[in-house]
DRENDO-1510 file (C-alpha; in Angstrom, 1 decimal, always signed):
<recs>
REC; n; res; u; v; w
REC; 1; MET; +0.3; -0.6; -0.2 .
REC; 2; SER; +1.0; +3.5; -0.5 .
REC; 3; SER; -0.4; +6.9; +0.8 .
REC; 4; GLN; -0.1; +9.6; -0.3 .
REC; 5; ILE; -0.5; +13.2; +2.2 .
REC; 6; THR; -2.2; +16.6; +0.9 .
REC; 7; LYS; -2.9; +19.7; +3.0 .
REC; 8; LEU; -6.5; +21.2; +1.8 .
REC; 9; ARG; -7.8; +24.1; +4.1 .
REC; 10; ASN; -7.9; +22.8; +7.8 .
REC; 11; HIS; -7.4; +19.2; +6.6 .
REC; 12; THR; -4.5; +16.7; +6.2 .
REC; 13; VAL; -5.8; +14.5; +3.8 .
REC; 14; VAL; -4.3; +10.8; +3.6 .
REC; 15; GLN; -5.3; +9.3; -0.2 .
REC; 16; LEU; -4.4; +6.1; +0.7 .
REC; 17; ASN; -3.8; +2.7; -2.3 .
REC; 18; GLY; -3.9; -1.0; -2.4 .
REC; 19; ALA; -5.1; -2.8; +0.7 .
REC; 20; LEU; -5.9; -2.2; +4.3 .
REC; 21; ASP; -5.2; -4.9; +5.5 .
REC; 22; ILE; -3.1; -6.4; +8.8 .
REC; 23; TYR; -0.4; -7.0; +6.9 .
REC; 24; THR; -0.2; -2.8; +6.0 .
REC; 25; ALA; -2.1; -1.7; +9.2 .
REC; 26; PRO; +0.8; -1.5; +11.3 .
REC; 27; ALA; +3.3; +0.6; +8.9 .
REC; 28; LEU; -0.2; +3.7; +8.5 .
REC; 29; LYS; -0.6; +3.3; +11.6 .
REC; 30; LYS; +2.8; +5.4; +12.5 .
REC; 31; GLU; +2.0; +6.5; +9.8 .
REC; 32; LEU; -1.1; +8.4; +11.2 .
REC; 33; HIS; +0.3; +8.7; +14.7 .
REC; 34; SER; +3.0; +11.1; +14.0 .
REC; 35; LEU; +1.0; +13.2; +11.4 .
REC; 36; ILE; -1.3; +13.8; +15.0 .
REC; 37; ASP; +2.1; +13.7; +17.0 .
REC; 38; ASP; +3.0; +16.5; +14.6 .
REC; 39; GLY; +0.3; +18.7; +15.3 .
REC; 40; VAL; -2.2; +17.6; +12.7 .
REC; 41; ASN; -5.9; +17.6; +13.9 .
REC; 42; SER; -8.6; +17.3; +11.0 .
REC; 43; LEU; -7.5; +14.1; +8.9 .
REC; 44; VAL; -8.8; +12.4; +6.3 .
REC; 45; ILE; -8.6; +9.3; +4.9 .
REC; 46; ASP; -9.1; +8.9; +1.1 .
REC; 47; MET; -10.6; +6.0; +0.1 .
REC; 48; ILE; -11.4; +6.2; -2.8 .
REC; 49; HIS; -8.1; +3.7; -4.1 .
REC; 50; ILE; -8.9; +1.0; -1.2 .
REC; 51; LYS; -10.4; -2.5; -2.9 .
REC; 52; LEU; -10.0; -4.2; +0.3 .
REC; 53; LEU; -10.2; -3.4; +4.1 .
REC; 54; ASP; -10.1; -6.5; +7.2 .
REC; 55; SER; -10.2; -6.2; +10.2 .
REC; 56; SER; -6.6; -5.1; +11.2 .
REC; 57; GLY; -8.0; -2.0; +8.5 .
REC; 58; ILE; -11.6; -0.9; +10.4 .
REC; 59; ALA; -9.0; -1.5; +14.0 .
REC; 60; LEU; -6.5; +1.0; +12.9 .
REC; 61; LEU; -9.2; +3.7; +10.9 .
REC; 62; ALA; -11.4; +3.7; +14.8 .
REC; 63; ASN; -8.0; +3.8; +16.4 .
REC; 64; VAL; -7.2; +7.1; +14.9 .
REC; 65; GLN; -10.9; +7.8; +15.6 .
REC; 66; LYS; -10.5; +7.4; +19.4 .
REC; 67; ARG; -7.2; +9.4; +19.0 .
REC; 68; LEU; -8.6; +11.7; +17.6 .
REC; 69; LYS; -12.1; +12.8; +19.7 .
REC; 70; ALA; -9.6; +12.4; +22.7 .
REC; 71; GLU; -7.3; +15.6; +21.9 .
REC; 72; GLU; -10.1; +16.9; +20.2 .
REC; 73; GLY; -10.1; +17.1; +16.4 .
REC; 74; ARG; -11.4; +15.5; +13.3 .
REC; 75; PHE; -11.9; +12.8; +11.6 .
REC; 76; PHE; -13.0; +11.6; +7.8 .
REC; 77; LEU; -13.3; +9.1; +5.6 .
REC; 78; LEU; -13.3; +10.3; +2.5 .
REC; 79; ASN; -14.4; +8.7; -1.0 .
REC; 80; VAL; -15.4; +5.1; +0.8 .
REC; 81; ASN; -16.2; +2.4; -2.4 .
REC; 82; GLN; -18.8; +0.9; -2.8 .
REC; 83; ASP; -17.8; -2.3; -1.7 .
REC; 84; VAL; -15.6; -0.7; +1.6 .
REC; 85; LEU; -18.7; +0.8; +2.5 .
REC; 86; ILE; -20.6; -2.9; +2.4 .
REC; 87; ILE; -18.2; -4.0; +5.2 .
REC; 88; LEU; -19.0; -0.8; +7.3 .
REC; 89; LYS; -22.7; -1.2; +7.0 .
REC; 90; LEU; -22.8; -4.7; +8.0 .
REC; 91; SER; -20.5; -3.9; +10.6 .
REC; 92; SER; -22.6; -0.4; +11.6 .
REC; 93; LEU; -19.7; +1.0; +12.0 .
REC; 94; ASP; -20.9; +3.5; +9.3 .
REC; 95; LYS; -22.6; +5.8; +12.2 .
REC; 96; PHE; -19.4; +5.3; +13.4 .
REC; 97; PHE; -17.0; +6.9; +11.2 .
REC; 98; THR; -17.7; +10.4; +9.4 .
REC; 99; ILE; -18.2; +9.4; +6.2 .
REC; 100; ILE; -18.1; +11.7; +3.3 .
REC; 101; ASN; -18.6; +11.9; -0.7 .
REC; 102; SER; -17.0; +14.7; -1.5 .
REC; 103; GLN; -13.8; +17.2; -1.3 .
REC; 104; ASP; -16.5; +19.5; -1.2 .
REC; 105; ASP; -19.1; +18.2; +1.7 .
REC; 106; LEU; -16.1; +18.8; +4.0 .
REC; 107; PRO; -16.3; +21.2; +6.7 .
</recs>
């Protein structure tokens, strides 16, 4: 998996490419926590190119959201494809995460 980090207004956008699974989650966790350690308080995970999301990936996203909430930050999932959205809906996590369809929808 690869990632690209950009800024959009007051948000840090991390665009992911590939699978978010047991093999890639540990490295991404370090990267995202490093961003938060560096002061990022609004994090957007652009999932347009994520085709596979397993329980390790879900746990990572939940962990990052929990940490940001504890630090009064914000966390968004952007461009979640239908396959991944089905997984989130089946586990009722579509209500746990703030899911947006377009960068224009960011506050």
